[in-house]
Residue frames relative to the residue before (quaternion, step in Angstrom):
aa qw qx qy qz dx dy dz
M 1.0000 0.0000 0.0000 0.0000 0.00 0.00 0.00
M 0.5754 0.5818 -0.3953 0.4173 3.61 1.12 -0.47
D 0.5767 0.5624 -0.3774 0.4567 3.60 1.13 -0.58
A 0.6466 0.5187 -0.3143 0.4627 3.57 1.00 -0.84
F 0.6530 0.5055 -0.3230 0.4624 3.57 0.99 -0.77
E 0.6387 0.5145 -0.3281 0.4688 3.58 1.03 -0.73
R 0.6653 0.5054 -0.3051 0.4571 3.60 1.04 -0.73
F 0.8485 0.2044 -0.0465 0.4860 3.55 0.73 -1.10
G 0.2837 -0.8029 0.4880 0.1918 3.59 1.18 -0.44
L 0.4687 0.6989 -0.4206 0.3389 3.57 1.13 0.58
L 0.0019 0.7560 -0.6540 0.0279 3.53 -0.92 1.06
V 0.0281 0.7772 -0.6274 0.0391 3.56 -0.85 0.98
N 0.8329 -0.0058 -0.0430 0.5517 3.54 -0.74 1.06
N 0.6412 -0.5635 0.2884 0.4338 3.55 1.11 0.88
R 0.6125 0.4982 -0.3729 0.4875 3.56 1.16 0.61
I 0.4955 -0.6437 0.4942 0.3097 3.56 -1.11 0.69
V 0.2805 -0.7363 0.5956 0.1565 3.55 -0.97 0.93
R 0.3714 -0.7874 0.4489 0.2011 3.58 -0.46 1.18
T 0.7849 -0.0191 0.0042 0.6193 3.61 1.17 -0.45
P 0.4723 -0.7116 0.4410 0.2758 3.63 -0.95 0.79
I 0.4896 0.6181 -0.4440 0.4255 3.55 0.93 0.98
A 0.0740 -0.8101 0.5816 -0.0054 3.56 -0.84 1.02
I 0.3486 -0.6544 0.6145 0.2695 3.50 -1.38 0.27
A 0.2932 -0.7432 0.5781 0.1660 3.55 -0.90 0.98
S 0.5912 -0.5974 0.4130 0.3507 3.54 -1.16 0.61
M 0.0015 -0.7291 0.6834 0.0361 3.53 -1.31 0.57
A 0.4436 -0.7340 0.4418 0.2631 3.56 -0.40 1.25
G 0.8251 0.2102 -0.1843 0.4909 3.52 -0.95 0.96
I 0.7232 0.4171 -0.2229 0.5032 3.59 1.28 -0.13
V 0.7891 0.3238 -0.1729 0.4925 3.59 0.61 -1.12
D 0.1747 0.7494 -0.6140 0.1760 3.54 -0.38 1.33
A 0.7768 -0.3426 0.2270 0.4772 3.59 -1.25 -0.15
A 0.6473 0.5249 -0.3310 0.4425 3.60 0.92 -0.81
Y 0.6292 0.5350 -0.3169 0.4663 3.58 1.03 -0.84
V 0.6728 0.4970 -0.2883 0.4660 3.57 0.95 -0.90
L 0.6640 0.5241 -0.3199 0.4266 3.59 0.85 -0.93
E 0.6106 0.5540 -0.3511 0.4437 3.61 1.07 -0.63
R 0.7734 0.3423 -0.1454 0.5134 3.58 1.16 -0.69
A 0.3678 0.8027 -0.4299 0.1885 3.56 1.32 -0.09
E 0.6172 0.5832 -0.3458 0.3993 3.59 1.06 -0.65
H 0.7819 0.3604 -0.1517 0.4856 3.58 1.15 -0.60
I 0.7008 0.4196 -0.2694 0.5102 3.61 1.22 0.21
G 0.3633 -0.7298 0.5341 0.2238 3.53 -1.28 0.35
V 0.7833 0.1260 -0.0321 0.6079 3.55 1.14 -0.72
A 0.0189 -0.7844 0.6194 0.0274 3.57 -1.17 0.58
F 0.1782 -0.7534 0.6256 0.0961 3.53 -1.05 0.87
I 0.1668 -0.7936 0.5789 0.0851 3.55 -0.42 1.20
G 0.5423 0.6000 -0.4512 0.3773 3.55 -1.15 0.58
G 0.5188 0.0874 -0.7456 -0.4090 1.48 -2.31 -0.94
Y 0.2518 -0.7558 0.5948 0.1073 3.49 -1.19 0.79
A 0.3422 -0.7142 0.5765 0.2012 3.56 -0.83 1.02
I 0.1511 -0.8483 0.5065 0.0321 3.58 -0.81 0.97
D 0.7594 0.2332 -0.2186 0.5668 3.61 1.16 0.23
K 0.7453 -0.4408 0.2515 0.4324 3.57 -1.27 0.30
L 0.6662 0.5173 -0.3243 0.4282 3.59 0.83 -0.91
T 0.7293 0.4149 -0.2542 0.4811 3.57 0.83 -0.90
M 0.6063 0.5337 -0.3633 0.4643 3.61 1.10 -0.54
D 0.6342 0.5055 -0.3261 0.4857 3.59 1.04 -0.73
A 0.6324 0.5246 -0.3298 0.4649 3.58 1.03 -0.77
A 0.6395 0.5266 -0.3223 0.4581 3.59 1.00 -0.84
K 0.6447 0.5134 -0.3182 0.4685 3.59 1.00 -0.79
A 0.6531 0.5122 -0.3152 0.4602 3.57 1.01 -0.81
I 0.6436 0.5140 -0.3196 0.4685 3.59 1.00 -0.80
A 0.6687 0.5008 -0.2965 0.4627 3.57 0.92 -0.92
A 0.6378 0.5524 -0.3225 0.4291 3.58 1.05 -0.79
D 0.6029 0.5654 -0.3548 0.4370 3.58 1.16 -0.55
G 0.4043 -0.7633 0.4246 0.2712 3.56 1.23 -0.42
N 0.6032 0.5923 -0.3582 0.3962 3.60 1.23 -0.04
R 0.7912 0.1822 -0.0855 0.5774 3.59 1.19 -0.50
K 0.4274 -0.6722 0.5369 0.2779 3.53 -1.21 0.54
E 0.0454 -0.7660 0.6401 0.0388 3.56 -1.27 0.48
F 0.4246 -0.6336 0.5672 0.3107 3.54 -1.28 0.37
L 0.0454 -0.8092 0.5852 -0.0266 3.57 -0.64 1.17
Y 0.1489 0.7701 -0.5976 0.1664 3.59 -0.91 0.96
D 0.5337 -0.6335 0.4583 0.3221 3.54 -1.27 0.28
D 0.7966 0.1671 -0.0562 0.5782 3.56 1.04 -0.81
P 0.3095 -0.7957 0.4836 0.1930 3.64 -0.19 1.21
A 0.6417 0.5245 -0.3411 0.4437 3.61 0.94 -0.77
D 0.6505 0.5121 -0.3107 0.4669 3.58 0.97 -0.88
E 0.6559 0.5104 -0.3101 0.4617 3.60 0.94 -0.87
L 0.6865 0.4841 -0.2894 0.4589 3.58 0.90 -0.88
K 0.6000 0.5413 -0.3572 0.4683 3.60 1.10 -0.60
K 0.6335 0.5213 -0.3275 0.4687 3.59 1.03 -0.75
Q 0.6607 0.5019 -0.3043 0.4680 3.57 0.94 -0.89
M 0.6511 0.5175 -0.3109 0.4600 3.58 0.95 -0.86
A 0.6387 0.5357 -0.3281 0.4443 3.57 0.97 -0.80
L 0.6410 0.5360 -0.3207 0.4461 3.58 1.01 -0.77
L 0.7516 0.3782 -0.1938 0.5045 3.58 1.11 -0.68
E 0.3572 0.7920 -0.4491 0.2087 3.55 1.31 0.00
K 0.7582 0.3705 -0.1989 0.4983 3.61 0.97 -0.81
S 0.4964 0.6648 -0.4252 0.3618 3.57 1.26 0.03
S 0.4788 -0.6560 0.5016 0.2981 3.58 -1.20 0.52
V 0.5214 0.6440 -0.4087 0.3826 3.58 1.28 -0.17
V 0.3752 -0.6910 0.5683 0.2426 3.58 -0.96 0.88
L 0.2633 -0.8258 0.4892 0.0968 3.55 -0.59 1.21
G 0.0585 -0.7642 0.6415 0.0326 3.50 -1.11 0.86
L 0.2656 -0.7467 0.5911 0.1496 3.56 -1.13 0.72
N 0.2151 -0.7625 0.5986 0.1183 3.57 -0.63 1.11
L 0.0671 -0.8536 0.5142 -0.0498 3.53 -0.34 1.34
R 0.1961 -0.7573 0.6152 0.0976 3.53 -1.09 0.85
G 0.1705 0.7877 -0.5686 0.1645 3.53 -0.35 1.28
S 0.4099 -0.7491 0.4790 0.2033 3.56 -1.15 0.58
T 0.7788 0.2199 -0.1413 0.5702 3.60 1.25 -0.15
P 0.6140 -0.5332 0.4153 0.4078 3.59 -1.17 0.38
E 0.6245 0.5597 -0.3402 0.4256 3.58 1.03 -0.77
S 0.6071 0.5585 -0.3604 0.4354 3.60 1.02 -0.72
F 0.6904 0.4651 -0.2722 0.4827 3.57 0.92 -0.91
R 0.6450 0.5235 -0.3267 0.4507 3.57 0.94 -0.86
N 0.6602 0.5088 -0.3093 0.4578 3.59 0.92 -0.86
M 0.6472 0.5129 -0.3265 0.4598 3.56 1.00 -0.80
A 0.6510 0.5021 -0.3180 0.4722 3.59 0.96 -0.82
G 0.6359 0.5291 -0.3260 0.4576 3.58 1.03 -0.73
S 0.6876 0.4827 -0.2762 0.4668 3.57 1.08 -0.72
L 0.7880 0.3812 -0.1673 0.4536 3.56 0.94 -0.91
G 0.4627 -0.7256 0.4193 0.2892 3.59 1.16 -0.35
E 0.6872 -0.5502 0.3555 0.3140 3.52 -1.41 -0.01
S 0.5129 0.7028 -0.3992 0.2893 3.61 1.20 -0.09
V 0.7356 0.3625 -0.2112 0.5318 3.59 1.26 -0.21
I 0.4858 -0.5926 0.5433 0.3431 3.54 -1.37 0.22
Y 0.2401 -0.7487 0.5994 0.1501 3.57 -1.00 0.83
E 0.0899 -0.8161 0.5707 0.0157 3.56 -0.45 1.22
I 0.3019 -0.7454 0.5733 0.1566 3.53 -0.69 1.16
D 0.2910 -0.7552 0.5620 0.1706 3.57 -0.70 1.06
A 0.0796 0.7579 -0.6388 0.1055 3.54 -0.37 1.34
H 0.5143 0.6899 -0.3337 0.3849 3.52 1.35 0.41
C 0.6251 0.5831 -0.3517 0.3814 3.58 0.93 -0.86
R 0.1413 -0.8090 0.5667 0.0665 3.59 -0.90 0.90
Q 0.3381 0.7224 -0.5245 0.2978 3.58 1.18 0.48
P 0.5416 -0.6646 0.3996 0.3246 3.62 -0.71 1.02
A 0.6451 0.5327 -0.3329 0.4351 3.58 0.97 -0.80
M 0.6719 0.4841 -0.2974 0.4751 3.59 1.01 -0.78
I 0.6339 0.5166 -0.3343 0.4685 3.58 0.99 -0.77
A 0.6555 0.5075 -0.3083 0.4666 3.58 0.99 -0.83
A 0.6523 0.5102 -0.3083 0.4682 3.58 1.15 -0.59
G 0.5700 -0.6385 0.3633 0.3680 3.59 1.26 -0.10
C 0.6628 0.4408 -0.3469 0.4960 3.59 1.07 0.62
G 0.6645 0.4870 -0.3641 0.4344 3.57 -1.23 -0.28
E 0.8428 -0.1451 0.1151 0.5054 3.58 -1.00 -0.83
H 0.4250 0.6768 -0.4712 0.3732 3.58 1.26 -0.07
Y 0.6637 0.5300 -0.3062 0.4300 3.58 0.98 -0.85
L 0.6455 0.5056 -0.3305 0.4675 3.60 1.13 -0.50
E 0.6364 0.4835 -0.3226 0.5071 3.56 1.24 -0.41
K 0.7619 0.2294 -0.1219 0.5934 3.57 1.22 -0.56
P 0.0838 -0.8652 0.4906 0.0613 3.61 0.59 1.10
A 0.5681 0.5832 -0.4054 0.4157 3.63 1.08 -0.49
E 0.6355 0.5159 -0.3273 0.4720 3.60 1.08 -0.69
L 0.6274 0.5317 -0.3315 0.4623 3.57 1.05 -0.75
M 0.6597 0.5008 -0.3132 0.4646 3.58 0.91 -0.87
A 0.6186 0.5452 -0.3396 0.4525 3.58 1.08 -0.70
V 0.6401 0.5092 -0.3240 0.4755 3.59 1.04 -0.74
V 0.6255 0.5295 -0.3383 0.4625 3.59 0.97 -0.85
R 0.6877 0.4847 -0.2920 0.4549 3.58 0.82 -0.96
A 0.6260 0.5405 -0.3387 0.4485 3.59 1.04 -0.74
L 0.6710 0.4810 -0.2971 0.4797 3.58 0.96 -0.84
K 0.6616 0.5041 -0.3201 0.4534 3.58 0.93 -0.85
A 0.5807 0.5739 -0.3736 0.4403 3.59 1.14 -0.51
E 0.6664 0.4696 -0.2916 0.5002 3.58 1.25 -0.42
G 0.5023 -0.6997 0.3969 0.3171 3.60 1.28 0.07
V 0.5126 0.6551 -0.4125 0.3714 3.59 1.14 0.53
T 0.5483 -0.5850 0.4858 0.3480 3.55 -1.36 0.26
V 0.1444 -0.8282 0.5413 0.0164 3.55 -0.76 1.12
S 0.0861 -0.7512 0.6538 0.0304 3.52 -1.00 1.00
V 0.1538 -0.7573 0.6237 0.1177 3.57 -1.18 0.57
K 0.1775 -0.7774 0.5984 0.0774 3.57 -0.72 1.11
F 0.1722 0.7849 -0.5808 0.1302 3.58 -0.74 1.04
R 0.4666 -0.6607 0.5241 0.2666 3.50 -1.33 0.42
A 0.4562 -0.6896 0.4880 0.2796 3.57 -0.79 1.00
G 0.7934 0.3547 -0.2457 0.4293 3.53 -1.17 0.65
V 0.5804 0.5741 -0.3853 0.4302 3.59 1.25 -0.01
A 0.6673 0.4557 -0.2870 0.5145 3.57 0.96 -0.87
S 0.6231 -0.5678 0.3803 0.3805 3.58 -1.16 0.50
D 0.7898 -0.0085 0.0251 0.6128 3.60 1.13 -0.62
D 0.3128 -0.7896 0.5001 0.1690 3.57 -0.26 1.26
R 0.6185 0.5468 -0.3517 0.4414 3.60 1.07 -0.65
L 0.6658 0.4790 -0.2952 0.4900 3.56 0.96 -0.88
L 0.6131 0.5447 -0.3431 0.4580 3.59 1.02 -0.77
A 0.6591 0.5139 -0.3127 0.4513 3.59 0.88 -0.93
R 0.6721 0.4941 -0.3063 0.4585 3.59 0.89 -0.87
K 0.6717 0.4902 -0.3061 0.4634 3.59 0.95 -0.82
L 0.6219 0.5196 -0.3437 0.4745 3.59 1.06 -0.65
W 0.6228 0.5208 -0.3275 0.4834 3.59 1.03 -0.77
E 0.6898 0.4807 -0.2853 0.4602 3.58 0.83 -0.95
S 0.6657 0.5006 -0.2989 0.4657 3.60 1.15 -0.57
G 0.6477 -0.5660 0.3008 0.4118 3.58 1.27 -0.21
A 0.3951 0.7188 -0.4910 0.2935 3.61 1.22 0.07
D 0.3411 -0.7491 0.5402 0.1753 3.55 -1.17 0.67
I 0.7988 0.1484 -0.0175 0.5828 3.56 1.09 -0.82
L 0.1310 -0.7349 0.6560 0.1113 3.55 -1.17 0.68
H 0.1372 -0.7764 0.6146 0.0276 3.55 -0.74 1.15
I 0.0550 -0.8724 0.4825 -0.0558 3.54 -0.07 1.37
D 0.2412 -0.7148 0.6437 0.1286 3.54 -0.83 1.10
L 0.2506 -0.8340 0.4779 0.1149 3.57 -0.26 1.29
M 0.2557 -0.7954 0.5159 0.1894 3.59 1.25 -0.20
D 0.7872 -0.2814 0.2259 0.5001 3.59 -0.77 -1.04
F 0.5014 0.6997 -0.4034 0.3103 3.59 1.25 0.06
G 0.2333 -0.8568 0.4408 0.1307 3.54 1.16 -0.58
L 0.8741 -0.2254 0.1270 0.4111 3.45 -1.38 -0.51
A 0.6247 0.5477 -0.3528 0.4305 3.60 0.97 -0.75
K 0.6514 0.5050 -0.3094 0.4742 3.57 1.00 -0.82
L 0.6434 0.5157 -0.3272 0.4616 3.59 0.93 -0.81
R 0.6535 0.5109 -0.3132 0.4624 3.58 0.94 -0.87
Q 0.6229 0.5429 -0.3362 0.4520 3.60 1.00 -0.78
I 0.6819 0.4728 -0.2901 0.4768 3.58 0.90 -0.92
R 0.6193 0.5339 -0.3423 0.4628 3.61 1.01 -0.78
N 0.7067 0.4564 -0.2594 0.4743 3.58 1.00 -0.80
S 0.6614 0.5213 -0.2965 0.4505 3.59 1.29 -0.05
C 0.8116 0.0575 -0.0123 0.5812 3.61 1.17 -0.35
P 0.4521 -0.7047 0.4793 0.2632 3.60 -1.19 0.46
L 0.4016 0.7548 -0.4536 0.2515 3.60 1.24 0.15
M 0.5857 -0.5202 0.4683 0.4086 3.54 -1.32 0.28
L 0.1512 -0.7978 0.5808 0.0579 3.57 -0.89 0.99
I 0.1181 -0.7475 0.6507 0.0617 3.53 -1.01 0.95
A 0.2026 -0.7891 0.5730 0.0892 3.57 -0.67 1.14
N 0.0648 -0.8091 0.5832 -0.0320 3.54 -0.89 1.04
N 0.6972 0.4733 -0.4058 0.3538 3.52 -1.37 0.57
S 0.8697 -0.1155 0.0208 0.4794 3.51 -0.68 1.29
I 0.4226 0.6698 -0.4978 0.3535 3.58 1.00 0.79
N 0.2703 0.7982 -0.4896 0.2240 3.56 0.22 1.26
T 0.6867 0.3624 -0.3059 0.5510 3.59 1.24 0.40
F 0.6227 -0.5513 0.3914 0.3938 3.57 -1.20 0.45
D 0.6304 0.5366 -0.3416 0.4449 3.60 0.97 -0.77
R 0.6613 0.4962 -0.3031 0.4740 3.56 0.94 -0.87
M 0.6386 0.5248 -0.3169 0.4651 3.57 0.99 -0.82
R 0.6625 0.5017 -0.3040 0.4659 3.59 0.91 -0.89
E 0.6048 0.5470 -0.3568 0.4557 3.61 1.03 -0.68
M 0.6605 0.5014 -0.3061 0.4676 3.57 0.94 -0.87
F 0.6640 0.4967 -0.3088 0.4658 3.58 0.93 -0.86
S 0.7112 0.4688 -0.2757 0.4453 3.60 0.89 -0.83
H 0.7069 0.4007 -0.2651 0.5191 3.60 1.29 -0.07
G 0.8068 -0.3572 0.1341 0.4511 3.58 1.16 0.48
A 0.5576 0.6201 -0.4079 0.3718 3.62 1.16 -0.25
D 0.3237 -0.7129 0.5894 0.1990 3.55 -1.22 0.65
I 0.7687 0.0834 -0.0022 0.6341 3.54 1.17 -0.79
V 0.2020 -0.7326 0.6249 0.1788 3.57 -1.22 0.43
S 0.1749 -0.7888 0.5797 0.1060 3.57 -1.12 0.61
L 0.2078 -0.7590 0.6087 0.1012 3.51 -1.21 0.67
A 0.1857 -0.7627 0.6091 0.1130 3.55 -1.16 0.65
R 0.8173 0.2452 -0.1473 0.5003 3.61 -0.06 -1.24
K 0.7426 0.3811 -0.2279 0.5014 3.59 1.03 -0.67
S 0.4188 0.7152 -0.4710 0.3021 3.59 1.15 0.47
D 0.2252 0.7508 -0.5754 0.2334 3.55 0.75 1.12
I 0.6713 -0.5405 0.3304 0.3847 3.54 -1.19 0.58
R 0.6407 0.5351 -0.3401 0.4330 3.60 0.93 -0.79
T 0.6796 0.4786 -0.2962 0.4705 3.60 0.86 -0.93
L 0.6714 0.5068 -0.3008 0.4494 3.58 0.87 -0.95
S 0.6722 0.4947 -0.3117 0.4542 3.59 0.87 -0.88
G 0.6423 0.5254 -0.3252 0.4536 3.59 1.02 -0.75
L 0.6682 0.4901 -0.2966 0.4747 3.58 0.94 -0.88
D 0.6380 0.5348 -0.3218 0.4509 3.57 0.98 -0.86
A 0.6761 0.4879 -0.2962 0.4660 3.57 0.86 -0.93
A 0.6759 0.5127 -0.2987 0.4371 3.57 0.94 -0.90
I 0.7083 0.4414 -0.2861 0.4708 3.61 0.83 -0.88
T 0.5980 0.5427 -0.3647 0.4636 3.60 1.11 -0.54
R 0.6532 0.5005 -0.3038 0.4802 3.56 0.94 -0.88
Y 0.6517 0.5190 -0.3154 0.4544 3.60 0.93 -0.87
A 0.6596 0.5111 -0.3057 0.4585 3.58 0.93 -0.92
L 0.6586 0.5117 -0.3093 0.4569 3.59 0.96 -0.83
E 0.7035 0.4592 -0.2626 0.4747 3.57 1.06 -0.73
E 0.7986 0.3702 -0.1543 0.4488 3.57 0.86 -1.02
G 0.4366 -0.7391 0.4296 0.2804 3.60 1.12 -0.54
W 0.7750 0.1260 -0.0861 0.6133 3.61 1.20 -0.38
Y 0.2861 -0.8338 0.4452 0.1572 3.55 0.04 1.34
N 0.7962 0.2270 -0.1364 0.5439 3.63 1.03 -0.64
S 0.1301 0.8147 -0.5491 0.1339 3.55 0.99 0.86
P 0.4423 -0.7128 0.4751 0.2655 3.60 -0.93 0.87
K 0.5650 -0.5065 0.5037 0.4129 3.49 -1.32 0.20
Q 0.5735 -0.5684 0.4381 0.3950 3.57 -1.16 0.42
L 0.6540 -0.5588 0.3431 0.3774 3.54 -1.11 0.73
C 0.6887 0.4864 -0.2825 0.4575 3.57 0.96 -0.83
R 0.7042 0.3986 -0.2595 0.5272 3.59 1.29 -0.08
G 0.7071 -0.4868 0.2521 0.4466 3.54 1.19 0.55
G 0.3901 0.7478 -0.4625 0.2732 3.58 1.22 0.33
D 0.5319 -0.6147 0.4779 0.3329 3.56 -1.28 0.37
I 0.7838 -0.4012 0.2249 0.4173 3.54 -1.34 0.11
R 0.5411 0.6168 -0.4001 0.4083 3.60 1.18 -0.42
A 0.6002 0.6145 -0.3376 0.3850 3.57 1.20 -0.64
L 0.4265 0.6831 -0.4763 0.3530 3.60 1.22 -0.01
T 0.5599 0.6132 -0.3820 0.4056 3.58 1.18 -0.48
F 0.7235 0.4190 -0.2327 0.4969 3.61 1.18 -0.56
C 0.5420 0.6620 -0.3911 0.3390 3.60 1.23 -0.20
C 0.4444 -0.6887 0.5104 0.2601 3.53 -1.17 0.65
M 0.7461 -0.3310 0.2893 0.5001 3.56 -1.26 -0.30
P 0.4529 -0.6897 0.4872 0.2861 3.63 -1.03 0.70
V 0.2760 0.7971 -0.4822 0.2365 3.54 0.47 1.26
K 0.7633 0.2592 -0.1762 0.5650 3.61 1.23 -0.04
E 0.5949 -0.5619 0.4333 0.3778 3.53 -1.28 0.34
C 0.2919 0.7162 -0.5789 0.2582 3.55 -0.54 1.23
P 0.7283 -0.4388 0.2728 0.4502 3.64 -1.17 0.12
L 0.5208 0.6477 -0.4205 0.3640 3.61 1.18 -0.38
I 0.6687 0.5376 -0.3181 0.4032 3.58 0.82 -0.98
P 0.7104 0.4188 -0.2893 0.4860 3.67 0.73 -0.87
T 0.6002 0.5559 -0.3667 0.4430 3.60 1.11 -0.56
L 0.6515 0.4969 -0.3155 0.4786 3.59 0.92 -0.85
S 0.6331 0.5290 -0.3281 0.4600 3.58 1.01 -0.79
R 0.6647 0.5255 -0.2979 0.4396 3.56 0.96 -0.93
I 0.7438 0.3893 -0.2322 0.4912 3.59 0.93 -0.81
G 0.4915 -0.7019 0.4084 0.3146 3.57 1.29 0.10
M 0.5030 0.6328 -0.4351 0.3965 3.58 1.10 0.68
P 0.3667 -0.7275 0.5331 0.2285 3.63 -0.53 1.10
K 0.6389 -0.5418 0.3839 0.3885 3.57 -1.16 0.61
E 0.6608 0.5276 -0.3106 0.4342 3.56 0.93 -0.92
E 0.6457 0.5119 -0.3134 0.4720 3.57 1.07 -0.76
Y 0.6185 0.5439 -0.3296 0.4615 3.57 1.04 -0.80
I 0.6648 0.4966 -0.2979 0.4719 3.58 0.91 -0.94
R 0.6796 0.4928 -0.2895 0.4599 3.57 0.85 -0.97
M 0.6435 0.5358 -0.3264 0.4385 3.59 0.94 -0.87
K 0.6947 0.4699 -0.2968 0.4565 3.59 0.79 -0.93
L 0.6790 0.4876 -0.3023 0.4580 3.57 0.89 -0.87
D 0.6491 0.5062 -0.3226 0.4674 3.60 0.98 -0.76
T 0.6662 0.5288 -0.3045 0.4288 3.59 0.97 -0.88
V 0.7412 0.4103 -0.2400 0.4740 3.60 0.94 -0.81
K 0.4114 0.7242 -0.4703 0.2918 3.59 1.26 -0.12
G 0.8173 0.2160 -0.1801 0.5030 3.57 -0.86 0.98
T 0.6538 0.4475 -0.3200 0.5195 3.59 1.29 0.12
P 0.6771 -0.4882 0.3417 0.4318 3.62 -1.20 0.26
L 0.6093 0.5753 -0.3622 0.4082 3.61 1.10 -0.53
E 0.5383 0.6185 -0.4110 0.3984 3.59 1.21 -0.27
D 0.6845 0.4910 -0.2768 0.4625 3.58 1.09 -0.73
G 0.4516 0.6965 -0.4972 0.2527 3.53 -1.32 0.09
K 0.0732 0.8502 -0.5166 0.0706 3.55 0.90 0.92
Q 0.6781 0.4931 -0.2972 0.4569 3.60 1.13 -0.51
T 0.5521 0.6035 -0.4027 0.4109 3.58 1.25 -0.07
C 0.7579 -0.4361 0.2435 0.4197 3.57 -1.28 0.36
F 0.8184 0.1816 -0.0737 0.5401 3.59 0.93 -0.87
G 0.6431 -0.6084 0.3022 0.3535 3.56 1.17 0.59
S 0.7735 0.2006 -0.1477 0.5827 3.60 1.24 0.23
L 0.5199 -0.6384 0.4736 0.3128 3.56 -1.09 0.73
A 0.4583 0.6833 -0.4456 0.3528 3.59 1.24 -0.20
W 0.7438 0.4042 -0.2039 0.4917 3.58 1.10 -0.72
C 0.5354 0.6675 -0.3903 0.3398 3.59 1.24 -0.02
C 0.5409 -0.6752 0.4311 0.2563 3.51 -1.21 0.69
K 0.7341 -0.4173 0.3366 0.4168 3.50 -1.44 -0.02
T 0.5864 -0.6192 0.3926 0.3444 3.59 -1.03 0.72
S 0.5922 0.5714 -0.3723 0.4292 3.60 1.19 -0.39
S 0.6424 0.4698 -0.3198 0.5140 3.60 1.29 -0.24
P 0.4418 -0.7063 0.4772 0.2799 3.61 -0.67 1.01
C 0.1805 0.7605 -0.6106 0.1270 3.58 -0.98 0.88
M 0.3151 -0.7834 0.5044 0.1804 3.58 -0.35 1.22
F 0.6446 0.5342 -0.3338 0.4332 3.60 1.03 -0.71
R 0.6450 0.4993 -0.3143 0.4857 3.58 0.99 -0.84
D 0.7010 0.4808 -0.2827 0.4444 3.56 0.78 -1.02
M 0.6275 0.5225 -0.3354 0.4698 3.58 1.05 -0.71
T 0.6458 0.5180 -0.3145 0.4644 3.58 1.00 -0.83
L 0.6509 0.5126 -0.3157 0.4625 3.58 0.91 -0.90
K 0.6567 0.5129 -0.3154 0.4541 3.57 0.94 -0.86
Q 0.6636 0.5062 -0.3035 0.4597 3.58 0.93 -0.87
M 0.6939 0.4643 -0.2658 0.4819 3.57 1.10 -0.74
G 0.3923 -0.7106 0.4883 0.3206 3.58 1.20 -0.42
L 0.4689 0.6646 -0.4328 0.3888 3.55 1.24 0.60
S 0.3654 -0.7451 0.5142 0.2167 3.59 -0.66 1.09
K 0.6072 -0.5464 0.4222 0.3930 3.57 -1.22 0.41
K 0.6007 0.5607 -0.3527 0.4476 3.56 1.11 -0.66
E 0.6820 0.4670 -0.2887 0.4831 3.59 0.90 -0.90
Y 0.5952 0.5602 -0.3498 0.4578 3.58 1.08 -0.72
M 0.6846 0.4699 -0.2884 0.4768 3.60 0.88 -0.90
R 0.6100 0.5351 -0.3629 0.4581 3.60 1.04 -0.63
L 0.6610 0.4926 -0.3029 0.4782 3.58 0.98 -0.83
K 0.6258 0.5236 -0.3361 0.4704 3.59 1.06 -0.69
R 0.6086 0.5347 -0.3534 0.4678 3.58 1.10 -0.63
E 0.6443 0.5115 -0.3226 0.4682 3.60 0.94 -0.82
L 0.6368 0.5119 -0.3237 0.4771 3.58 1.01 -0.77
S 0.6342 0.5374 -0.3212 0.4536 3.57 1.01 -0.81
E 0.6438 0.5260 -0.3266 0.4496 3.58 0.99 -0.81
T 0.6338 0.5111 -0.3275 0.4794 3.58 1.05 -0.70
I 0.6408 0.5236 -0.3205 0.4609 3.56 0.97 -0.86
M 0.6539 0.5119 -0.3155 0.4592 3.59 0.91 -0.90
S 0.6403 0.5239 -0.3273 0.4565 3.56 0.97 -0.83
R 0.6653 0.4983 -0.3047 0.4650 3.57 0.93 -0.87
V 0.6667 0.5217 -0.3077 0.4344 3.57 0.89 -0.92
F 0.7982 0.3514 -0.1728 0.4578 3.57 0.76 -1.01
H 0.7548 0.3649 -0.2281 0.4950 3.58 1.12 -0.31
D 0.7646 0.3475 -0.1972 0.5058 3.58 1.17 -0.43
M 0.7412 0.3843 -0.2016 0.5122 3.57 1.23 -0.38
S 0.2232 -0.7018 0.6399 0.2198 3.54 -1.35 0.21
F 0.0257 -0.8371 0.5458 -0.0265 3.56 -0.77 0.96
D 0.6654 -0.5274 0.3818 0.3652 3.49 -1.37 0.41
E 0.3470 -0.7734 0.4946 0.1918 3.59 -0.51 1.16
R 0.5921 0.5934 -0.3721 0.3986 3.58 1.19 -0.24
S 0.4639 0.7021 -0.4492 0.3001 3.63 1.21 -0.14
């Protein structure tokens, strides 16, 4: 598993994620048995959705009675979930429980019963009328104060919290992301529907949380697009067959081994998210860097000082033959640059190691932006 950490650098719930591919919940379908069949090719799995109180359990029965959709039905949700957890106890897959509850107390009680070994995913995603009427699913996006109350209730139990929601339902997804971060959420699991990459980039630029991108991600090109616009993990639901999962797992592992940063962003001038500041040069010309710095409330002088201070004592500090005298200002390896490549060759630094160092610089930048700065939420 340490090899996986070196490749992807992903920790979820204090466990190493072996590959940045997840299975998303599908009610009545994704349980422990479903996950175990696919465990070799995934890093995270969200089983469920599971109704956890009377209102949502009654809604699940009503949905199942219609005959059009499957649901997990049981008398005791805590007992059922303990059985599912036991089946996956020895698996390397990091387990998440997608839960449908109507009150903060329902979630808090479940966390108290099941403990800290799993991710608790609040289902703010379901759009079945019966579930919305029961006070869960997309109901939470119409009543975000209730959603924040559930997040806070779970965090009071000391557990890892994910929120699954569909983009474009809330009045402002960027504001929703920031409020979920401020309330204590750890992960946002986003069904992008038809909104795609621009929406993902907006959410990435609004909070520092782990992002899982979902919906129609069944090719390597599509997966790479999600990673280059802000996703940390991608999830599959209907297309989570073994053939698709194994192909994606092999492809992203090979890419990470070759490139050094599996979810490196596009450069800012090519539509990249805020992480791409790691590839930006000195703020000396009119380009997307200048308005981005203005939006995040970072003066040019602070940006220059931050990058130079961060790379001090690392190979990125060097590079007298580059445009601005340091690799700190150099671009992504996918962009041709004879000066950067000549410098790397002279230093004996591989492009893979260069990208790994750029990732570390990006993490420092993200920390500064989201913890030390205040910025325009409209970006």
